[in-house]
C-alpha positions in Angstrom: 51.7 35.3 86.0 51.7 31.6 86.7 54.4 29.7 85.0 51.9 27.6 83.0 50.4 30.6 81.6 53.8 32.1 80.5 54.7 28.7 78.9 51.4 28.7 76.9 51.9 32.3 76.0 55.4 31.5 74.8 54.3 28.6 72.8 51.6 30.7 71.1 54.2 33.4 70.3 56.6 30.9 68.9 53.8 29.3 66.9 52.7 32.7 65.5 56.3 33.6 64.5 56.8 30.3 62.8 53.4 30.7 60.9 54.3 34.1 59.8 57.8 33.0 58.6 56.3 30.1 56.6 53.7 32.4 55.1 56.4 34.8 54.1 58.4 32.1 52.5 55.4 30.7 50.7 54.7 34.3 49.2 58.4 34.7 48.2 58.3 31.3 46.5 55.3 32.5 44.6 56.9 35.6 43.6 60.1 33.8 42.5 58.0 31.4 40.4 56.3 34.2 38.7 59.6 35.9 38.0 61.0 32.6 36.7 58.3 32.3 34.1 58.8 36.0 33.1 62.6 35.5 32.8 62.1 32.4 30.7 59.7 34.3 28.4 62.1 37.1 28.0 65.0 34.8 27.3 63.0 33.1 24.7 62.2 36.5 23.1 66.0 37.4 23.2 66.8 34.2 21.5 64.1 34.8 18.7 65.4 38.3 18.3 68.9 37.2 18.0 67.9 34.6 15.4 65.9 37.2 13.4 68.8 39.7 13.7 71.2 37.0 12.3 68.9 36.2 9.5 68.7 39.8 8.6 72.4 40.2 8.8 72.9 37.4 6.3 70.4 38.9 4.0 72.0 42.3 4.1 75.4 40.7 3.4 73.9 38.8 0.5 72.5 42.0 -1.0 75.7 43.9 -0.5 77.6 41.0 -2.3 75.1 41.1 -5.1 75.4 44.8 -5.5 79.2 44.5 -5.7 78.9 41.9 -8.4 76.5 43.7 -10.7 78.8 46.4 -11.8 81.4 43.9 -12.8 78.9 41.7 -14.7 77.7 44.9 -16.6 81.3 45.8 -17.4 82.0 42.3 -18.9 79.1 42.6 -21.2 80.9 45.2 -23.4 
């Protein structure tokens, strides 16, 4: 093969490899962006659930406190 042909083929191969690597990086970036959105949604759901659980816990503690007070108030009526 002529030296010029080898240089052209080497340049084509190099360009092909760089193009494929760029495409792979683009695809990975797209996948990462999609995952980032999903992670953000899940984090938001976790925060909402945590807040709801905290509210429920406060209500339960309030009910337990009320239950503890009622028998005493009934006894004091006598």
